[in-house]
C-alpha positions in Angstrom: 11.5 -7.2 -10.5 10.7 -9.0 -7.3 14.0 -8.1 -5.5 12.6 -4.3 -5.3 9.7 -5.6 -3.3 9.3 -4.9 0.4 8.7 -7.9 2.8 5.2 -7.9 4.8 7.3 -6.7 7.6 8.8 -3.8 5.7 5.2 -2.8 4.2 3.9 -3.2 7.7 6.4 -0.6 9.0 5.6 1.8 6.1 2.1 1.5 6.8 2.9 2.4 10.6 5.0 5.3 9.5 2.1 6.5 7.3 -0.3 6.0 9.9 1.7 8.1 12.4 2.4 10.6 10.1 -1.2 11.0 9.5 -1.7 11.1 13.3 -4.1 8.3 13.1 -4.7 5.4 15.8 -4.7 2.0 14.6 -8.2 1.7 15.5 -9.0 4.8 13.1 -7.2 3.2 10.4 -9.2 -0.2 10.9 -12.3 1.6 10.9 -11.5 3.2 7.4 -10.3 -0.3 6.1 -13.4 -2.1 7.3 -11.1 -4.4 9.5 -10.0 -4.7 13.3 -7.6 -3.1 15.3 -5.8 -6.3 15.9 -5.7 -6.9 12.0 -3.9 -3.7 11.8 -1.5 -4.5 14.5 -0.7 -7.8 12.7 0.0 -5.9 9.4 2.4 -3.4 11.3 4.1 -6.4 13.0 4.7 -8.2 9.7 2.5 -11.0 10.9 0.1 -10.8 8.0 0.2 -9.4 4.4 -1.9 -6.8 2.8 -5.1 -8.2 0.5 -5.1 -6.7 -2.7 -8.5 -4.8 -1.5 -6.6 -3.4 1.7 -3.7 -2.5 -0.4 -6.1 -0.4 -2.7 -8.0 1.3 0.5 -4.6 2.2 2.0 -3.6 4.1 -1.1 -6.8 6.2 -0.9 -6.3 6.7 2.8 -2.9 7.7 2.8 -2.9 9.5 -0.7 0.1 7.3 -1.9 0.7 5.0 -4.9 0.9 1.4 -4.5 4.6 1.7 -5.1 4.9 3.6 -2.0 3.8 0.8 0.1 5.5 -2.4 -1.8 8.7 -0.9 -3.4 12.1 -1.1 -1.4 13.5 2.0 -2.8 10.5 3.9 -2.3 10.3 5.4 -5.8 6.4 5.0 -5.9 6.1 7.7 -3.1 4.1 10.1 -5.2 0.6 11.3 -4.2 -2.3 9.9 -6.5 -3.6 13.4 -6.4 -0.3 14.8 -7.5 -0.1 12.5 -10.3 -3.5 12.7 -11.5 -3.2 16.4 -11.4 -7.1 16.6 -11.6 -6.8 15.1 -15.0 -8.8 11.8 -15.8 -5.9 10.6 -17.9 -3.6 10.5 -15.0 -6.2 9.0 -13.0 -6.2 6.0 -15.7 -2.6 6.0 -15.9 -2.5 5.2 -12.2 -5.0 2.7 -12.4 -3.4 0.7 -15.1 0.2 1.1 -13.1 -2.0 -0.1 -10.0 -3.1 -3.5 -11.8 0.4 -4.1 -13.4 2.2 -3.7 -10.1 -0.6 -6.0 -8.1 -0.1 -8.5 -11.2 3.7 -8.4 -10.7 3.2 -8.7 -6.6 1.2 -11.5 -6.6 3.2 -13.3 -9.2 6.6 -12.6 -7.2 4.9 -13.5 -3.8 3.5 -16.9 -5.6 7.3 -17.7 -6.6 8.7 -17.0 -2.9 6.0 -18.6 -1.2 
């Protein structure tokens, strides 16, 4: 499963793409994530990996799943709002998937250093 995950650089490119699609500056995104503009710049350049907390906040800001940011094939490009469909069971399924993905992602990162 580790083969399907993006590198930090690929994830950073996705963050930049989503940010520009939303017509948001790096400073605006930084404010929403409670980090500096320099941190956003480093994330987008692939010089710094996202923390689990930042990843979770990005999914909320962009309205995408964790997979949209971490999977190479983009199969996670589903808006959380659409997935949930206004039903709490969909939200619970999304949260469970999020927990599983984070566990897989962290495990894969530990293997590759």
